DSSP file (Angstrom, degrees, kcal/mol; ACC not computed):
  #  RESIDUE AA STRUCTURE BP1 BP2  ACC     N-H-->O    O-->H-N    N-H-->O    O-->H-N    TCO  KAPPA ALPHA  PHI   PSI    X-CA   Y-CA   Z-CA
    1    1 A M     >        0   0    0      0, 0.0     4,-2.6     0, 0.0     5,-0.2   0.000 360.0 360.0 360.0 -37.7   -0.4  -12.4   -0.5
    2    2 A L  H  >  +     0   0    0      1,-0.2     4,-2.5     2,-0.2     5,-0.2   0.890 360.0  50.5 -63.4 -39.2   -3.8  -11.4   -1.9
    3    3 A T  H  > S+     0   0    0      2,-0.2     4,-2.5     1,-0.2    -1,-0.2   0.919 110.9  47.9 -65.6 -43.8   -2.6   -7.8   -2.4
    4    4 A V  H  > S+     0   0    0      2,-0.2     4,-2.7     1,-0.2     5,-0.2   0.924 112.8  49.2 -62.6 -44.2    0.5   -8.9   -4.2
    5    5 A A  H  X S+     0   0    0     -4,-2.6     4,-2.6     1,-0.2    -2,-0.2   0.902 111.1  49.6 -62.3 -41.3   -1.5  -11.2   -6.4
    6    6 A A  H  X S+     0   0    0     -4,-2.5     4,-2.6     2,-0.2    -1,-0.2   0.904 111.5  49.3 -64.8 -40.7   -4.0   -8.4   -7.2
    7    7 A G  H  X S+     0   0    0     -4,-2.5     4,-1.9     2,-0.2    -2,-0.2   0.929 114.2  43.9 -64.1 -45.6   -1.2   -6.0   -8.0
    8    8 A L  H  X S+     0   0    0     -4,-2.7     4,-2.0     1,-0.2    -2,-0.2   0.889 113.9  51.8 -66.3 -38.3    0.5   -8.5  -10.4
    9    9 A G  H  X S+     0   0    0     -4,-2.6     4,-3.1    -5,-0.2     5,-0.4   0.902 107.8  51.4 -64.3 -41.1   -2.9   -9.4  -11.9
   10   10 A A  H  X S+     0   0    0     -4,-2.6     4,-1.5     1,-0.2    -1,-0.2   0.896 111.8  47.7 -62.9 -39.6   -3.7   -5.8  -12.5
   11   11 A R  H  < S+     0   0    0     -4,-1.9    -1,-0.2    -5,-0.2    -2,-0.2   0.860 120.1  36.7 -70.3 -34.5   -0.4   -5.3  -14.3
   12   12 A S  H  < S+     0   0    0     -4,-2.0    -2,-0.2    -5,-0.1    -1,-0.2   0.820 122.5  40.4 -89.6 -31.1   -0.7   -8.5  -16.4
   13   13 A A  H  < S+     0   0    0     -4,-3.1     2,-0.3    -5,-0.2    -3,-0.2   0.767 115.3  47.1 -90.0 -26.7   -4.5   -8.4  -17.2
   14   14 A A     <  -     0   0    0     -4,-1.5     2,-0.3    -5,-0.4     0, 0.0  -0.713  68.7-150.5-113.8 164.7   -5.0   -4.7  -17.8
   15   15 A A     >  +     0   0    0     -2,-0.3     4,-0.5     4,-0.0     3,-0.5  -0.871  48.9  15.0-129.3 163.0   -3.1   -2.2  -19.8
   16   16 A G  H  > S-     0   0    0     -2,-0.3     4,-1.5     1,-0.2     3,-0.4  -0.250 110.9 -24.5  79.2-160.5   -2.4    1.5  -19.7
   17   17 A D  H  > S+     0   0    0      1,-0.2     4,-3.1     2,-0.2     5,-0.3   0.841 128.1  63.1 -61.4 -36.7   -2.8    4.0  -16.9
   18   18 A W  H  > S+     0   0    0     -3,-0.5     4,-2.5     1,-0.2    -1,-0.2   0.923 105.2  46.1 -57.4 -45.1   -5.4    2.0  -15.1
   19   19 A A  H  X S+     0   0    0     -4,-0.5     4,-1.9    -3,-0.4    -1,-0.2   0.898 113.9  48.7 -64.7 -41.0   -3.1   -0.9  -14.4
   20   20 A V  H  X S+     0   0    0     -4,-1.5     4,-1.8     2,-0.2    -2,-0.2   0.944 115.3  42.8 -64.6 -48.2   -0.3    1.4  -13.3
   21   21 A Y  H  X S+     0   0    0     -4,-3.1     4,-2.4     2,-0.2    -2,-0.2   0.831 110.9  54.7 -73.3 -31.5   -2.5    3.4  -10.9
   22   22 A A  H  X S+     0   0    0     -4,-2.5     4,-2.5    -5,-0.3    -1,-0.2   0.908 108.8  50.8 -63.3 -40.4   -4.2    0.2   -9.6
   23   23 A G  H  X S+     0   0    0     -4,-1.9     4,-1.8    -5,-0.2    -2,-0.2   0.882 108.2  52.2 -62.6 -38.6   -0.7   -1.1   -8.8
   24   24 A D  H  X S+     0   0    0     -4,-1.8     4,-1.6     2,-0.2    -2,-0.2   0.940 111.1  46.0 -62.9 -47.4    0.1    2.2   -7.0
   25   25 A A  H  X S+     0   0    0     -4,-2.4     4,-1.8     1,-0.2    -2,-0.2   0.913 113.1  50.1 -61.8 -42.4   -3.0    2.0   -4.8
   26   26 A L  H  X S+     0   0    0     -4,-2.5     4,-2.6     1,-0.2    -1,-0.2   0.804 102.4  61.9 -68.3 -28.5   -2.3   -1.7   -4.1
   27   27 A Y  H  X S+     0   0    0     -4,-1.8     4,-2.4     2,-0.2    -1,-0.2   0.934 106.9  44.9 -58.7 -46.0    1.3   -0.8   -3.1
   28   28 A T  H  X S+     0   0    0     -4,-1.6     4,-2.7     2,-0.2    -2,-0.2   0.859 109.6  55.2 -68.9 -34.8   -0.1    1.3   -0.3
   29   29 A V  H  X S+     0   0    0     -4,-1.8     4,-2.3     2,-0.2    -1,-0.2   0.924 109.4  47.8 -61.3 -43.0   -2.6   -1.4    0.6
   30   30 A L  H  X S+     0   0    0     -4,-2.6     4,-2.2     2,-0.2    -2,-0.2   0.925 111.3  49.5 -63.4 -44.4    0.4   -3.8    1.0
   31   31 A V  H  X S+     0   0    0     -4,-2.4     4,-2.4     1,-0.2    -2,-0.2   0.912 110.3  52.2 -60.3 -41.4    2.3   -1.2    3.0
   32   32 A G  H  X S+     0   0    0     -4,-2.7     4,-2.5     1,-0.2    -2,-0.2   0.899 107.2  51.6 -61.6 -41.2   -0.8   -0.8    5.2
   33   33 A A  H  X S+     0   0    0     -4,-2.3     4,-2.1     1,-0.2    -1,-0.2   0.897 110.7  48.5 -62.6 -39.5   -1.0   -4.6    5.7
   34   34 A L  H  X S+     0   0    0     -4,-2.2     4,-2.2     2,-0.2    -2,-0.2   0.884 109.4  52.8 -67.6 -38.2    2.7   -4.6    6.8
   35   35 A V  H  X S+     0   0    0     -4,-2.4     4,-2.7     1,-0.2    -2,-0.2   0.935 111.8  45.5 -60.3 -46.9    2.0   -1.6    9.2
   36   36 A V  H  < S+     0   0    0     -4,-2.5    -2,-0.2     1,-0.2    -1,-0.2   0.861 110.5  54.3 -66.4 -35.6   -0.9   -3.6   10.8
   37   37 A L  H  < S+     0   0    0     -4,-2.1    -1,-0.2    -5,-0.2    -2,-0.2   0.907 115.1  39.5 -63.0 -41.6    1.3   -6.7   11.0
   38   38 A V  H  < S+     0   0    0     -4,-2.2    -2,-0.2     1,-0.2    -1,-0.2   0.854 132.7  24.9 -76.4 -36.3    4.0   -4.8   12.9
   39   39 A A    ><  +     0   0    0     -4,-2.7     3,-1.9    -5,-0.2    -1,-0.2  -0.642  68.5 169.7-130.2  73.9    1.6   -2.7   15.0
   40   40 A P  T 3  S+     0   0    0      0, 0.0    -1,-0.1     0, 0.0    -4,-0.1   0.687  75.2  59.5 -65.3 -18.4   -1.7   -4.7   15.3
   41   41 A R  T 3  S+     0   0    0      2,-0.0     2,-0.1    -5,-0.0    -5,-0.1   0.544  78.0 115.7 -85.7  -6.2   -3.2   -2.5   18.0
   42   42 A L    <   -     0   0    0     -3,-1.9    -3,-0.0    -6,-0.2    -7,-0.0  -0.399  69.8-121.2 -63.9 136.1   -3.0    0.6   15.7
   43   43 A R     >  -     0   0    0     -2,-0.1     4,-2.2     1,-0.1     5,-0.2  -0.316  28.4-101.2 -75.3 164.0   -6.4    1.9   14.9
   44   44 A P  H  > S+     0   0    0      0, 0.0     4,-2.7     0, 0.0     5,-0.2   0.871 116.3  50.7 -58.5 -43.6   -7.5    2.2   11.3
   45   45 A V  H  > S+     0   0    0      1,-0.2     4,-2.7     2,-0.2     5,-0.2   0.955 114.2  42.8 -65.2 -48.8   -6.9    5.9   10.7
   46   46 A P  H  > S+     0   0    0      0, 0.0     4,-2.6     0, 0.0    -1,-0.2   0.879 114.4  52.5 -62.8 -34.7   -3.3    5.9   12.0
   47   47 A A  H  X S+     0   0    0     -4,-2.2     4,-2.2     2,-0.2    -2,-0.2   0.942 112.8  43.6 -64.4 -46.3   -2.6    2.7   10.2
   48   48 A A  H  X S+     0   0    0     -4,-2.7     4,-2.4    -5,-0.2    -1,-0.2   0.893 113.8  52.1 -65.2 -39.1   -3.9    4.1    6.9
   49   49 A G  H  X S+     0   0    0     -4,-2.7     4,-2.8    -5,-0.2    -2,-0.2   0.897 109.3  49.1 -63.9 -40.5   -2.0    7.4    7.6
   50   50 A A  H  X S+     0   0    0     -4,-2.6     4,-2.6     2,-0.2     5,-0.2   0.910 111.1  50.0 -65.4 -41.6    1.2    5.5    8.3
   51   51 A A  H  X S+     0   0    0     -4,-2.2     4,-2.2     2,-0.2    -2,-0.2   0.910 113.1  46.8 -62.3 -41.9    0.8    3.5    5.0
   52   52 A L  H  X S+     0   0    0     -4,-2.4     4,-2.9     2,-0.2     5,-0.2   0.930 111.9  49.9 -65.5 -45.6    0.2    6.8    3.1
   53   53 A A  H  X S+     0   0    0     -4,-2.8     4,-2.4     1,-0.2    -2,-0.2   0.915 112.5  47.1 -61.3 -43.2    3.2    8.5    4.7
   54   54 A L  H  X S+     0   0    0     -4,-2.6     4,-2.2     2,-0.2    -1,-0.2   0.909 112.9  49.2 -65.1 -40.9    5.5    5.7    3.9
   55   55 A S  H  X S+     0   0    0     -4,-2.2     4,-2.3    -5,-0.2    -2,-0.2   0.927 112.9  46.9 -64.4 -44.5    4.2    5.4    0.3
   56   56 A W  H  X S+     0   0    0     -4,-2.9     4,-3.0     1,-0.2     5,-0.2   0.899 109.9  54.3 -63.3 -39.6    4.6    9.2   -0.2
   57   57 A A  H  X S+     0   0    0     -4,-2.4     4,-2.1    -5,-0.2    -2,-0.2   0.914 109.0  47.9 -61.3 -42.5    8.1    9.0    1.4
   58   58 A V  H  X S+     0   0    0     -4,-2.2     4,-1.0     2,-0.2    -1,-0.2   0.928 113.1  48.2 -63.4 -44.4    9.2    6.3   -1.1
   59   59 A E  H >< S+     0   0    0     -4,-2.3     3,-0.7     1,-0.2     4,-0.4   0.924 113.6  46.4 -63.0 -44.1    7.7    8.3   -4.0
   60   60 A L  H >< S+     0   0    0     -4,-3.0     3,-1.4     1,-0.2     4,-0.3   0.827 103.6  63.4 -68.6 -30.6    9.5   11.5   -2.9
   61   61 A F  H >< S+     0   0    0     -4,-2.1     3,-1.6     1,-0.3     5,-0.5   0.802  90.5  68.4 -60.6 -29.2   12.7    9.6   -2.4
   62   62 A Q  G X< S+     0   0    0     -4,-1.0     3,-1.1    -3,-0.7    23,-0.3   0.769  85.6  69.2 -62.5 -24.9   12.7    8.9   -6.1
   63   63 A L  G <  S+     0   0    0     -3,-1.4    -1,-0.3    -4,-0.4    -2,-0.2   0.740  90.8  61.9 -64.5 -22.2   13.3   12.7   -6.6
   64   64 A T  G <  S-     0   0    0     -3,-1.6    -1,-0.2    -4,-0.3    -2,-0.2   0.723 102.6-130.4 -77.1 -20.5   16.8   12.1   -5.2
   65   65 A G  S <> S+     0   0    0     -3,-1.1     4,-2.0    -4,-0.4     5,-0.2   0.310  77.7 114.1  86.2  -9.5   17.9    9.7   -8.0
   66   66 A V  H  > S+     0   0    0     -5,-0.5     4,-2.7     1,-0.2     5,-0.2   0.935  73.0  50.5 -63.1 -47.7   19.1    7.2   -5.4
   67   67 A P  H  > S+     0   0    0      0, 0.0     4,-2.1     0, 0.0    -1,-0.2   0.905 110.6  50.5 -59.1 -38.5   16.5    4.5   -6.2
   68   68 A A  H  > S+     0   0    0     15,-0.4     4,-0.7     2,-0.2    -2,-0.2   0.901 111.8  47.7 -64.2 -39.7   17.3    4.8   -9.9
   69   69 A A  H >< S+     0   0    0     -4,-2.0     3,-0.7     1,-0.2     4,-0.2   0.905 112.6  48.4 -67.8 -40.8   21.0    4.4   -9.2
   70   70 A L  H >X S+     0   0    0     -4,-2.7     3,-1.9     1,-0.2     4,-0.7   0.832 101.0  65.9 -67.5 -31.3   20.4    1.4   -6.9
   71   71 A A  H 3< S+     0   0    0     -4,-2.1     3,-0.4     1,-0.3    -1,-0.2   0.765  88.9  66.7 -62.8 -25.1   18.1   -0.2   -9.5
   72   72 A A  T << S+     0   0    0     -3,-0.7    -1,-0.3    -4,-0.7    -2,-0.2   0.699 109.8  37.0 -67.1 -17.3   21.2   -0.6  -11.8
   73   73 A H  T <4 S+     0   0    0     -3,-1.9     2,-0.3    -4,-0.2    -1,-0.2   0.458 120.5  39.7-113.3  -4.5   22.5   -3.1   -9.2
   74   74 A S     <  -     0   0    0     -4,-0.7    -1,-0.2    -3,-0.4     3,-0.0  -0.983  52.4-154.8-151.7 134.0   19.4   -4.9   -8.1
   75   75 A A  S  > S+     0   0    0     -2,-0.3     4,-0.5     1,-0.2    -1,-0.1   0.688  99.1  58.8 -77.4 -18.6   16.2   -6.2   -9.7
   76   76 A L  H  > S+     0   0    0      1,-0.2     4,-1.7     2,-0.1     3,-0.5   0.820  89.8  70.4 -79.3 -32.9   14.4   -5.9   -6.4
   77   77 A V  H  >>S+     0   0    0      1,-0.2     4,-3.4     2,-0.2     5,-0.8   0.896  95.6  50.9 -56.6 -46.8   15.0   -2.2   -5.9
   78   78 A P  H  >5S+     0   0    0      0, 0.0     4,-0.8     0, 0.0    -1,-0.2   0.852 109.8  52.2 -62.1 -30.9   12.6   -1.0   -8.7
   79   79 A L  H  <5S+     0   0    0     -4,-0.5    -2,-0.2    -3,-0.5    -3,-0.1   0.866 121.8  30.0 -70.2 -35.8    9.8   -3.2   -7.2
   80   80 A V  H  <5S+     0   0    0     -4,-1.7    -3,-0.2    -3,-0.2    -1,-0.1   0.887 137.9  18.7 -91.1 -44.9   10.2   -1.8   -3.7
   81   81 A L  H  <5S-     0   0    0     -4,-3.4    -2,-0.1    -5,-0.2    -4,-0.1   0.552  90.5-142.1-106.8 -10.7   11.3    1.8   -4.3
   82   82 A G     << -     0   0    0     -4,-0.8    -1,-0.2    -5,-0.8   -11,-0.1  -0.208  12.8-118.9  69.5-174.6   10.5    2.5   -7.9
   83   83 A T  S    S+     0   0    0      1,-0.3   -15,-0.4    -5,-0.1     2,-0.4   0.587  80.9  43.2-134.6 -30.9   12.9    4.6  -10.0
   84   84 A T  S    S-     0   0    0    -17,-0.1    -1,-0.3   -16,-0.1     2,-0.2  -0.966  76.7-115.6-129.8 140.8   11.2    7.8  -11.2
   85   85 A F        -     0   0    0     -2,-0.4     2,-0.3   -23,-0.3   -25,-0.1  -0.458  29.1-179.3 -70.2 138.2    8.9   10.3   -9.5
   86   86 A N    >   -     0   0    0     -2,-0.2     3,-1.9     1,-0.1     4,-0.5  -0.886  18.8-152.4-141.4 107.8    5.4   10.5  -10.9
   87   87 A A  T >> S+     0   0    0     -2,-0.3     3,-1.7     1,-0.3     4,-0.6   0.832  92.2  60.9 -53.4 -42.1    3.1   13.1   -9.2
   88   88 A P  H >> S+     0   0    0      0, 0.0     4,-1.7     0, 0.0     3,-0.6   0.783  90.7  71.5 -59.5 -23.2   -0.2   11.3   -9.9
   89   89 A D  H <> S+     0   0    0     -3,-1.9     4,-2.3     1,-0.2     5,-0.2   0.861  87.9  63.4 -57.6 -34.4    1.1    8.4   -7.9
   90   90 A L  H <> S+     0   0    0     -3,-1.7     4,-1.3    -4,-0.5    -1,-0.2   0.891 103.5  47.2 -59.4 -40.2    0.7   10.5   -4.8
   91   91 A L  H <X S+     0   0    0     -4,-0.6     4,-1.7    -3,-0.6    -1,-0.2   0.920 111.2  50.4 -65.5 -44.3   -3.1   10.6   -5.4
   92   92 A W  H  X S+     0   0    0     -4,-1.7     4,-2.1     1,-0.2    -2,-0.2   0.802 105.0  56.9 -69.2 -28.2   -3.3    6.9   -6.0
   93   93 A Y  H  X S+     0   0    0     -4,-2.3     4,-2.3     2,-0.2    -1,-0.2   0.878 104.9  53.1 -65.6 -36.3   -1.4    6.1   -2.8
   94   94 A A  H  X S+     0   0    0     -4,-1.3     4,-2.1     2,-0.2    -2,-0.2   0.884 106.2  52.7 -64.8 -37.4   -4.2    8.1   -1.0
   95   95 A V  H  X S+     0   0    0     -4,-1.7     4,-1.7     2,-0.2    -2,-0.2   0.929 109.6  48.9 -61.5 -44.3   -6.8    5.9   -2.7
   96   96 A G  H  X S+     0   0    0     -4,-2.1     4,-2.2     1,-0.2    -2,-0.2   0.888 108.7  52.8 -62.1 -39.6   -4.9    2.9   -1.4
   97   97 A A  H  X S+     0   0    0     -4,-2.3     4,-2.6     1,-0.2    -1,-0.2   0.869 106.1  54.0 -64.3 -36.2   -4.8    4.4    2.1
   98   98 A A  H  X S+     0   0    0     -4,-2.1     4,-2.5     2,-0.2    -1,-0.2   0.881 107.9  50.2 -64.1 -37.4   -8.6    4.9    2.0
   99   99 A V  H  X S+     0   0    0     -4,-1.7     4,-2.9     2,-0.2     5,-0.4   0.914 109.4  51.2 -65.7 -42.8   -8.9    1.2    1.2
  100  100 A V  H  X S+     0   0    0     -4,-2.2     4,-2.6     1,-0.2     5,-0.4   0.947 111.7  47.6 -57.7 -48.9   -6.6    0.3    4.1
  101  101 A W  H  X S+     0   0    0     -4,-2.6     4,-2.0     1,-0.2    -2,-0.2   0.929 115.9  43.8 -58.7 -47.8   -8.8    2.5    6.4
  102  102 A A  H  X S+     0   0    0     -4,-2.5     4,-2.2     2,-0.2    -2,-0.2   0.936 119.2  39.9 -67.1 -48.0  -12.1    1.0    5.1
  103  103 A V  H  X S+     0   0    0     -4,-2.9     4,-2.4     2,-0.2    -2,-0.2   0.929 118.8  45.3 -71.2 -45.2  -11.0   -2.7    5.1
  104  104 A Y  H  X S+     0   0    0     -4,-2.6     4,-2.3    -5,-0.4    -1,-0.2   0.896 113.7  51.0 -66.7 -38.9   -9.1   -2.6    8.4
  105  105 A G  H  X S+     0   0    0     -4,-2.0     4,-2.3    -5,-0.4    -2,-0.2   0.922 111.7  47.2 -62.5 -43.9  -11.8   -0.7   10.1
  106  106 A A  H  X S+     0   0    0     -4,-2.2     4,-2.5    -5,-0.2    -2,-0.2   0.896 111.3  51.5 -64.3 -40.5  -14.4   -3.2    8.9
  107  107 A A  H  X S+     0   0    0     -4,-2.4     4,-2.3     2,-0.2    -1,-0.2   0.894 110.3  48.6 -64.8 -39.8  -12.3   -6.1   10.0
  108  108 A R  H  X S+     0   0    0     -4,-2.3     4,-2.4     2,-0.2    -2,-0.2   0.912 111.6  49.3 -66.5 -42.0  -11.8   -4.6   13.5
  109  109 A R  H  X S+     0   0    0     -4,-2.3     4,-2.4     1,-0.2    -2,-0.2   0.922 112.1  48.6 -62.8 -43.1  -15.6   -3.9   13.9
  110  110 A L  H  X S+     0   0    0     -4,-2.5     4,-2.7     1,-0.2     5,-0.2   0.911 110.9  50.2 -62.6 -42.9  -16.3   -7.5   12.8
  111  111 A A  H  X S+     0   0    0     -4,-2.3     4,-2.2     1,-0.2    -1,-0.2   0.894 110.6  49.8 -64.0 -39.8  -13.8   -8.9   15.3
  112  112 A R  H  X S+     0   0    0     -4,-2.4     4,-2.4     2,-0.2    -2,-0.2   0.920 111.7  48.4 -64.3 -42.7  -15.3   -6.8   18.1
  113  113 A R  H  X S+     0   0    0     -4,-2.4     4,-2.4     1,-0.2    -2,-0.2   0.923 112.8  47.3 -63.3 -44.6  -18.8   -8.1   17.2
  114  114 A Q  H  X S+     0   0    0     -4,-2.7     4,-2.2     1,-0.2    -1,-0.2   0.869 111.9  51.1 -66.0 -35.3  -17.6  -11.7   17.1
  115  115 A G  H  X S+     0   0    0     -4,-2.2     4,-1.2    -5,-0.2    -1,-0.2   0.887 110.8  48.0 -67.3 -39.3  -15.8  -11.2   20.4
  116  116 A A  H  < S+     0   0    0     -4,-2.4     4,-0.4     1,-0.2    -2,-0.2   0.885 112.9  48.6 -68.4 -38.2  -18.9   -9.8   22.0
  117  117 A T  H >< S+     0   0    0     -4,-2.4     3,-1.1     1,-0.2    -2,-0.2   0.888 109.4  52.0 -68.2 -39.6  -21.0  -12.6   20.7
  118  118 A A  H 3< S+     0   0    0     -4,-2.2    -1,-0.2     1,-0.2    -2,-0.2   0.768 102.8  60.7 -68.9 -25.0  -18.6  -15.3   21.9
  119  119 A G  T 3<        0   0    0     -4,-1.2    -1,-0.2     1,-0.2    -2,-0.2   0.601 360.0 360.0 -78.8 -10.6  -18.6  -13.8   25.4
  120  120 A H    <         0   0    0     -3,-1.1    -1,-0.2    -4,-0.4    -2,-0.2   0.437 360.0 360.0 -97.7 360.0  -22.4  -14.4   25.8
């Protein structure tokens, strides 16, 4: 929920390219959170890699024109799949994957430390 709120906040509070690219990075953070939710035992690097791969797949899917065609029939499709390919988005998805790796890695380390402390 925090990621969605941050993405919507970036779009409404900021303008221009920064808001768009912050939204792109946060899209991958959201995908990463969903990956971890589905596969909680996944380590940080594979989780971030899966989030990046899925984000890139969605962006490359836009090259087919299918998401744009589907968007004509659904208001949800553009939010999930986008409509037009934009090469710089690929870089910003990598930034989001780096955030997934860093935050999820830190959370796992903290959980291990707390678990070790609770065991003594």
